[in-house]
Every structure is written in C-alpha cells, then in structure tokens.
Backbone as CSV, one residue per row, in Angstrom:
resi,resn,N_x,N_y,N_z,CA_x,CA_y,CA_z,C_x,C_y,C_z
1,MET,-7.036,-9.633,-13.703,-6.227,-9.262,-12.562,-4.891,-8.739,-13.072
2,SER,-4.435,-7.664,-12.489,-3.162,-7.088,-12.923,-2.001,-7.867,-12.325
3,ARG,-0.865,-7.754,-12.948,0.342,-8.447,-12.489,1.195,-7.476,-11.685
4,LEU,1.781,-7.983,-10.650,2.667,-7.199,-9.807,4.089,-7.394,-10.301
5,LEU,4.742,-6.313,-10.644,6.119,-6.403,-11.103,7.045,-6.159,-9.927
6,ALA,8.017,-7.020,-9.782,8.964,-6.896,-8.671,10.349,-7.249,-9.163
7,ASP,11.340,-6.689,-8.495,12.713,-7.045,-8.838,12.945,-8.517,-8.521
8,SER,13.594,-9.184,-9.436,13.889,-10.601,-9.240,15.355,-10.822,-9.537
9,TYR,15.976,-11.641,-8.749,17.381,-11.942,-8.969,17.552,-13.114,-9.919
10,LEU,16.431,-13.718,-10.357,16.512,-14.843,-11.285,16.643,-14.350,-12.724
11,THR,15.725,-13.503,-13.134,15.768,-12.928,-14.482,15.309,-11.477,-14.407
12,ASP,15.629,-10.715,-15.420,15.237,-9.307,-15.436,13.772,-9.099,-15.786
13,ASP,13.160,-10.018,-16.530,11.797,-9.804,-17.011,10.757,-10.668,-16.298
14,GLN,11.095,-11.279,-15.182,10.155,-12.142,-14.480,9.186,-11.300,-13.654
15,SER,7.927,-11.668,-13.673,6.933,-10.972,-12.859,6.303,-11.972,-11.890
16,ILE,5.716,-11.453,-10.843,5.125,-12.289,-9.802,3.640,-11.982,-9.721
17,GLU,2.837,-13.032,-9.726,1.398,-12.848,-9.583,1.095,-12.396,-8.154
18,PRO,0.208,-11.425,-7.987,-0.169,-11.033,-6.627,-0.965,-12.160,-5.968
19,PRO,-0.982,-12.207,-4.653,-1.742,-13.262,-3.985,-3.238,-13.107,-4.243
20,SER,-3.931,-14.206,-4.208,-5.375,-14.205,-4.414,-6.053,-13.414,-3.296
21,LEU,-6.926,-12.494,-3.663,-7.647,-11.709,-2.662,-8.528,-12.608,-1.804
22,ARG,-9.083,-13.640,-2.403,-9.927,-14.576,-1.657,-9.099,-15.330,-0.606
23,LEU,-7.906,-15.807,-1.004,-7.052,-16.508,-0.043,-6.565,-15.576,1.061
24,LEU,-6.276,-14.330,0.711,-5.883,-13.355,1.734,-7.019,-13.116,2.728
25,ALA,-8.245,-13.053,2.223,-9.403,-12.857,3.100,-9.595,-14.059,4.022
26,ILE,-9.407,-15.262,3.493,-9.515,-16.475,4.314,-8.426,-16.481,5.379
27,HIS,-7.211,-16.124,4.980,-6.092,-16.073,5.930,-6.382,-15.055,7.037
28,ARG,-6.879,-13.900,6.653,-7.197,-12.850,7.627,-8.273,-13.319,8.596
29,ALA,-9.327,-13.945,8.070,-10.408,-14.434,8.927,-9.908,-15.517,9.878
30,SER,-9.075,-16.415,9.371,-8.520,-17.483,10.213,-7.662,-16.901,11.328
31,ALA,-6.820,-15.942,10.985,-5.961,-15.307,11.984,-6.801,-14.592,13.040
32,HIS,-7.869,-13.947,12.597,-8.756,-13.243,13.527,-9.415,-14.237,14.493
33,ILE,-9.886,-15.358,13.971,-10.519,-16.385,14.810,-9.518,-16.948,15.807
34,LEU,-8.302,-17.255,15.332,-7.277,-17.792,16.228,-6.952,-16.807,17.346
35,ARG,-6.871,-15.540,16.994,-6.528,-14.526,17.985,-7.652,-14.345,18.999
36,ARG,-8.879,-14.235,18.506,-10.020,-14.000,19.395,-10.320,-15.196,20.292
37,SER,-10.104,-16.398,19.797,-10.411,-17.598,20.578,-9.230,-18.035,21.440
38,ARG,-8.106,-17.392,21.281,-6.865,-17.710,21.999,-6.321,-19.083,21.631
39,VAL,-6.816,-19.660,20.549,-6.288,-20.934,20.072,-4.863,-20.734,19.578
40,GLY,-4.583,-19.571,19.010,-3.233,-19.277,18.536,-2.218,-19.370,19.664
41,LYS,-2.582,-18.871,20.842,-1.686,-18.943,21.998,-1.476,-20.400,22.399
42,TYR,-2.546,-21.193,22.359,-2.453,-22.618,22.689,-1.508,-23.327,21.718
43,ILE,-1.657,-23.039,20.421,-0.792,-23.649,19.400,0.655,-23.222,19.616
44,ASN,0.876,-21.944,19.890,2.243,-21.470,20.151,2.855,-22.167,21.361
45,ASN,2.044,-22.395,22.396,2.545,-23.106,23.577,2.954,-24.532,23.230
46,ILE,2.160,-25.206,22.412,2.504,-26.571,21.996,3.800,-26.565,21.202
47,LEU,3.928,-25.633,20.258,5.145,-25.567,19.448,6.360,-25.239,20.311
48,ARG,6.195,-24.346,21.280,7.291,-24.019,22.187,7.672,-25.244,23.015
49,ASP,6.666,-25.964,23.498,6.928,-27.167,24.286,7.639,-28.234,23.462
50,MET,7.344,-28.281,22.167,7.971,-29.283,21.302,9.477,-29.078,21.215
51,GLU,9.921,-27.831,21.363,11.354,-27.547,21.280,12.121,-28.188,22.426
52,GLY,11.465,-28.346,23.561,12.149,-28.897,24.720,11.601,-30.250,25.157
53,ILE,11.010,-30.989,24.226,10.405,-32.274,24.586,11.469,-33.260,25.019
54,GLY,11.194,-33.899,26.107,12.072,-34.940,26.621,11.354,-35.705,27.720
55,VAL,11.870,-36.830,28.071,11.299,-37.631,29.145,11.939,-37.174,30.447
56,ARG,11.113,-36.732,31.391,11.606,-36.202,32.657,11.770,-37.314,33.691
57,ALA,12.782,-37.192,34.510,13.076,-38.197,35.536,11.993,-38.268,36.605
58,ASP,11.251,-37.172,36.799,10.232,-37.158,37.857,8.886,-37.721,37.397
59,ALA,8.856,-38.345,36.220,7.652,-38.994,35.668,6.528,-38.009,35.357
60,SER,6.849,-36.739,35.136,5.825,-35.744,34.823,5.659,-35.527,33.320
61,THR,6.293,-36.354,32.515,6.236,-36.221,31.061,4.848,-36.591,30.550
62,GLU,4.326,-35.795,29.633,3.042,-36.100,29.009,3.288,-37.029,27.820
63,LEU,3.426,-38.316,28.105,3.741,-39.280,27.050,2.644,-39.355,25.999
64,GLY,1.397,-39.193,26.412,0.289,-39.217,25.456,0.423,-38.129,24.414
65,ARG,0.779,-36.918,24.857,0.938,-35.805,23.923,2.121,-36.056,22.991
66,ILE,3.233,-36.557,23.541,4.404,-36.846,22.711,4.057,-37.879,21.645
67,MET,3.328,-38.929,22.031,2.966,-39.978,21.071,2.034,-39.437,19.988
68,LYS,1.065,-38.605,20.381,0.160,-38.010,19.391,0.932,-37.143,18.402
69,LEU,1.863,-36.338,18.913,2.672,-35.490,18.039,3.523,-36.334,17.109
70,ARG,4.125,-37.384,17.665,4.994,-38.258,16.866,4.190,-38.982,15.787
71,LEU,3.064,-39.588,16.163,2.246,-40.338,15.211,1.587,-39.427,14.183
72,GLY,1.329,-38.191,14.568,0.724,-37.234,13.646,1.725,-36.572,12.714
73,GLY,3.008,-36.906,12.867,4.022,-36.339,11.994,4.532,-34.978,12.426
74,TRP,4.144,-34.512,13.615,4.576,-33.205,14.091,5.930,-33.262,14.776
75,LEU,6.314,-34.432,15.226,7.566,-34.586,15.948,8.399,-35.616,15.207
76,ASP,9.466,-35.173,14.580,10.239,-36.088,13.741,11.658,-36.312,14.249
77,ARG,11.908,-35.940,15.487,13.248,-36.151,16.030,13.139,-36.999,17.289
78,ALA,14.255,-37.491,17.730,14.280,-38.338,18.920,13.930,-37.528,20.163
79,VAL,13.310,-38.185,21.101,12.963,-37.569,22.376,14.089,-37.844,23.351
80,GLY,14.614,-36.790,23.964,15.736,-36.940,24.887,15.275,-37.164,26.312
81,ALA,16.199,-37.490,27.164,15.913,-37.688,28.586,16.449,-36.503,29.371
82,HIS,15.645,-36.023,30.317,16.034,-34.897,31.170,16.075,-35.362,32.611
83,ALA,17.093,-34.954,33.322,17.212,-35.335,34.743,16.317,-34.474,35.592
C-alpha cells in the first residue's frame, strides 16, 4: 500500500497512512444502511433530545429513557428541572 504524504505541522518529514479501504467500505455500507432504514434520523433525534434533557413539571418526562442513557454511559451530566 502506498503512503499518503501530507503537510504536517509536527515535523517536516512525517507521513500519514491512508485509511484502510476495507474500513472505508464498512463505513460506507453502515452509513447507507442507516440512511435507508432511517435509523440515522432516529439516532439524531435521540442525540438532539439529550441536549435538552430535563425533568418536566407536567410529568411528561421519559424517565426510562433518561435512566437507560445514564446507565449506558451516554448521559454524563446532571439532569435539570424544567418548569
């Protein structure tokens, strides 16, 4: 496999290995599956919701989802209260 030469601010003679073609193919296939199945949109919605997670005064908070995210290591900050 040939080496890709790129400008580097660390040293003048440093080169960077190109990404594995096999890993790029896997990434492409995964992205295609996520897009076609709309799972990517679902994941984006969860991540967007995580930005505004809080306990709502009207009792409409999905506590189960918050606990799963917290226990799974996806949510590492305190949950706030919203009026």
